[in-house]
C-alpha positions in Angstrom: 0.0 0.0 0.0 2.8 2.4 0.9 4.4 2.0 -2.5 1.1 2.7 -4.2 0.5 5.8 -2.1 3.8 7.1 -3.6 2.1 7.4 -7.0 -1.4 8.5 -5.7 -2.7 10.9 -8.3 -4.4 14.3 -7.6 -6.9 13.2 -10.3 -8.6 11.0 -7.6 -10.2 14.2 -6.3 -12.3 14.1 -9.5 -14.3 11.3 -7.9 -16.0 13.3 -5.1 -16.4 16.2 -7.6 -18.3 13.9 -10.0 -20.4 12.3 -7.3 -21.1 15.6 -5.6 -22.2 17.2 -8.9 -24.6 14.4 -9.5 -26.0 14.7 -6.0 -26.8 18.4 -6.7 -28.5 17.5 -9.9 -30.7 14.9 -8.1 -31.5 17.3 -5.3 -32.6 20.0 -7.8 -34.7 17.4 -9.7 -36.2 16.4 -6.4 -37.9 19.8 -6.2 -40.1 18.5 -9.1 -39.9 14.8 -8.3 -39.6 14.4 -4.4 -38.8 10.7 -4.5 -35.4 11.5 -6.0 -34.3 13.3 -2.8 -33.0 10.2 -1.1 -30.7 9.5 -4.1 -29.4 13.0 -3.9 -28.8 12.7 -0.1 -27.0 9.4 -0.5 -24.7 10.8 -3.3 -24.0 13.9 -1.2 -22.7 11.8 1.7 -20.9 9.4 -0.6 -19.1 12.4 -2.2 -18.1 13.8 1.2 -16.9 10.5 2.6 -14.9 9.8 -0.6 -13.4 13.3 -0.4 -12.2 12.6 3.2 -10.7 9.2 2.3 -8.9 10.6 -0.8 -7.6 13.6 1.1 -6.2 11.4 3.9 -4.4 9.2 1.3 -3.0 12.2 -0.6 -1.9 13.8 2.7 0.0 10.5 3.4 1.7 10.9 0.1 2.7 14.5 1.0 4.1 13.4 4.4 5.9 10.1 3.4 6.8 10.8 -0.2 7.5 14.5 -0.4 9.6 14.3 -3.6 6.7 12.6 -5.4 4.4 15.4 -4.3 6.9 18.0 -5.5 6.8 16.3 -8.9 3.0 16.8 -8.9 3.6 20.5 -8.2 6.1 20.8 -11.0 3.9 19.0 -13.5 1.6 21.6 -15.1 -1.2 19.0 -15.8 -1.1 17.5 -12.3 -0.8 21.0 -10.8 -4.0 22.0 -12.5 -5.8 18.9 -11.0 -4.9 19.7 -7.4 -7.7 22.3 -7.1 -10.2 19.5 -7.6 -9.8 19.2 -3.8 -11.2 22.7 -3.1 -13.8 22.3 -5.9 -15.0 19.1 -4.1 -15.4 21.2 -0.9 -17.4 23.8 -2.8 -19.6 21.3 -4.5 -20.3 19.4 -1.2 -21.1 22.8 0.4 -23.8 23.3 -2.3 -25.2 19.9 -1.7 -25.4 20.2 2.0 -26.7 23.8 1.6 -29.7 22.5 -0.3 -30.1 19.9 2.5 -30.0 22.7 5.1 -27.0 21.2 6.9 -25.2 23.6 9.4 -21.7 22.7 8.2 -22.4 23.7 4.6 -21.2 27.3 5.2 -17.8 26.2 6.9 -17.3 23.9 3.9 -17.9 26.8 1.5 -15.6 29.1 3.4 -12.8 26.6 3.5 -13.3 25.7 -0.1 -13.2 29.3 -1.2 -10.1 30.2 0.7 -8.2 27.1 -0.4 -9.3 27.5 -4.0 -8.2 31.1 -4.2 -4.7 30.0 -3.1 -4.7 27.2 -5.7 -5.9 29.7 -8.4 -3.1 32.2 -7.8 -0.5 29.5 -7.4 -1.5 28.1 -10.8 -1.5 31.6 -12.4 1.9 32.4 -10.9 3.2 29.1 -12.4 1.7 29.8 -15.8 3.3 33.3 -15.9 6.7 32.5 -14.4 7.5 29.1 -15.8 8.8 28.4 -19.3 5.8 26.3 -20.5 5.3 24.5 -23.8 2.1 24.5 -25.8 1.9 20.7 -25.4 1.3 21.2 -21.6 -1.9 23.1 -22.3 -4.9 20.8 -21.9 -8.6 21.2 -20.8 -7.4 20.4 -17.3 -6.2 24.0 -17.1 -9.9 25.0 -16.8 -10.0 23.3 -13.3 -8.5 26.1 -11.2 -10.6 28.6 -13.1 -14.0 26.8 -13.0 -13.8 26.6 -9.2 -14.0 30.4 -9.0 -17.2 30.5 -10.9 -18.7 28.0 -8.4 -18.1 30.3 -5.4 -21.2 32.5 -6.0 -23.4 29.4 -6.0 -22.2 28.2 -2.6 -23.6 29.3 0.8 -20.8 31.8 1.2 -22.4 34.0 -1.5 -24.5 35.9 1.1 -21.3 36.9 2.9 -19.4 37.9 -0.2 -22.0 40.3 -1.5 -20.5 42.4 -4.3 -17.3 40.2 -4.2 -19.3 37.4 -5.8 -18.4 39.3 -9.0 -14.7 39.0 -8.2 -14.8 35.2 -8.4 -17.2 35.2 -11.3 -15.0 37.6 -13.3 -11.8 35.5 -12.7 -13.5 32.4 -14.0 -15.2 33.9 -17.1 -12.3 36.1 -18.3 -9.7 33.3 -18.0 -12.2 30.8 -19.5 -12.2 32.9 -22.6 -8.4 33.2 -22.6 -7.8 29.5 -22.0 -10.4 28.4 -24.6 -8.6 30.5 -27.2 -5.2 29.0 -26.4 -6.7 25.4 -26.2 -8.3 25.6 -29.6 -5.1 27.1 -31.1 -3.2 24.1 -29.8 -5.9 21.7 -31.2 -5.9 23.3 -34.6 -2.2 24.0 -35.2 -0.2 21.7 -33.0 0.0 18.1 -31.9 -3.3 16.5 -30.7 -4.1 15.6 -27.1 -2.7 12.3 -25.8 -5.5 9.6 -25.9 -5.5 9.4 -22.1 -6.4 13.1 -21.9 -9.2 13.0 -24.5 -12.0 12.7 -21.8 -10.8 16.0 -20.4 -12.4 17.6 -23.5 -15.7 17.2 -21.5 -14.4 20.0 -19.2 -15.4 22.3 -22.1 -19.0 22.0 -20.8 -18.2 23.1 -17.3 -17.3 26.8 -17.5 -20.4 28.0 -19.5 -22.7 25.6 -17.5 -21.5 26.7 -14.1 -21.1 30.3 -15.4 -24.8 30.3 -16.4 -25.9 29.1 -12.9 -23.5 31.6 -11.2 -24.6 34.5 -13.3 -28.3 33.8 -12.5 -27.4 33.5 -8.8 -25.8 36.9 -8.9 -28.2 38.8 -11.2 -31.5 36.9 -10.9 -32.0 37.7 -14.5 -32.3 35.6 -17.7 -30.8 38.1 -20.0 -28.7 37.9 -23.2 -25.5 37.0 -21.3 -27.2 34.2 -19.4 -28.6 32.8 -22.7 -25.2 32.9 -24.4 -23.6 31.0 -21.5 -26.3 28.3 -21.4 -26.4 27.8 -25.2 -22.7 27.8 -25.4 -22.6 24.8 -23.1 -25.3 23.1 -25.1 -23.3 23.8 -28.3 -20.2 22.2 -26.8 -22.3 19.2 -25.8 -23.3 18.7 -29.5 -19.7 19.1 -30.5 -18.6 16.3 -28.1 -21.4 14.1 -29.4 -19.8 14.3 -32.9 -16.6 12.9 -31.3 -18.3 10.0 -29.6 -16.5 7.5 -31.9 -13.2 8.8 -30.5 -14.3 8.5 -26.8 -15.5 4.9 -27.0 -12.1 3.7 -28.2 -10.2 5.1 -25.2 -8.8 2.6 -22.8 -9.9 3.2 -19.2 -7.8 5.7 -17.2 -8.5 7.7 -14.1 -9.1 10.6 -16.5 -12.5 9.1 -17.4 -13.8 10.9 -14.3 -13.5 14.0 -16.4 -16.7 12.9 -18.1 -18.9 13.2 -15.0 -18.9 16.7 -13.4 -19.2 18.7 -16.7 -22.3 16.6 -17.6 -23.6 17.1 -14.0 -23.1 20.9 -14.4 -25.0 21.0 -17.7 -27.8 19.0 -16.1 -28.2 21.5 -13.2 -28.0 24.4 -15.7 -30.8 22.8 -17.8 -33.0 22.3 -14.7 -32.5 26.0 -13.8 -33.2 27.0 -17.4 -36.5 25.1 -17.2 -37.4 26.9 -13.9 -36.8 30.2 -15.6 -38.6 29.5 -18.8 -41.2 26.8 -17.8 -40.6 25.2 -21.2 -41.2 21.4 -20.9 -38.5 20.7 -23.5 -35.8 21.7 -21.0 -37.0 19.4 -18.1 -37.0 16.5 -20.6 -33.5 17.5 -21.7 -32.4 17.7 -18.1 -33.7 14.2 -17.3 -32.0 12.8 -20.4 -28.6 14.4 -19.5 -28.9 13.3 -15.9 -29.7 9.8 -17.0 -26.5 9.8 -19.1 -24.5 11.2 -16.1 -25.9 8.4 -13.9 -25.0 5.7 -16.3 -21.5 7.1 -16.9 -20.9 7.5 -13.1 -21.9 3.8 -12.6 -19.7 2.6 -15.4 -16.7 4.7 -14.4 -17.1 3.9 -10.7 -17.2 0.1 -11.4 -14.2 0.4 -13.8 -12.3 2.4 -11.1 -12.9 -0.2 -8.4 -11.8 -3.0 -10.8 -8.7 -1.1 -11.7 -7.8 -0.5 -8.1 -8.3 -4.2 -7.3 -6.0 -5.2 -10.2 -3.4 -2.6 -9.1 -3.7 -0.7 -12.4 -3.9 2.6 -10.7 -1.3 4.4 -8.7 1.6 3.1 -10.8 4.8 4.8 -11.8 4.3 6.7 -15.1 
């Protein structure tokens, strides 16, 4: 076990993020279909417990294998995955906020403070290090998307006008990173096969951005519509690439499929509440069903891979 902890990956934090995102989707759907609340509650606790277990294991890596941890810090791709820890805290705070749990606010405060540190550590690294275009992947969205989550968490009432601070960081750098990412895709070497699932992260910034914008402005205006339909457009783009995704051998990066689909589901449920158009609740149910199926498949494959010792190996 000790040797495997040496190679414990920050990508494991995508597990509570994916489960937590799906819990929020079920809890929001439960407002229309109350029998789904128990599923949302179970997923919320599963996300929180898995976050604690993974955090303990990663902390063990930091304590006992400091050099391996420093390699994670110096690897731009792994560095961008470390903020999944604070994102998991923020997502769980949203789930438990919906459930009216008292510890939702402390989770949101801790997640916000930690994520802000991660954000500026990543930005400092991007600015000061001599990076190559090949290191730019959709995982770079991760430290940015977390900022857009902040106005949705229970801390939003404390932040007031500063909700715009976190929203602005996320949206502006989303535009910048999207431009760089597509430049790489069009004119340089393609993404490695193992990182192809990370393309689903394209769904997250506009989906979460839409929810966050509505939370701040309480208005379904042109900007809100652009954010939501941008996410929908990216989903259709990813559907056209389905033949590429089904050929990919299982890796921990498959967890990148889950949260972005969760986010689009939640955004679609919100769009239904704002427009009362039945089309969008049907679409939300369809996307959530897809997310549930994917979570089940990826979860089973992860457990099998752990049992076979195919995860936490030297790269």
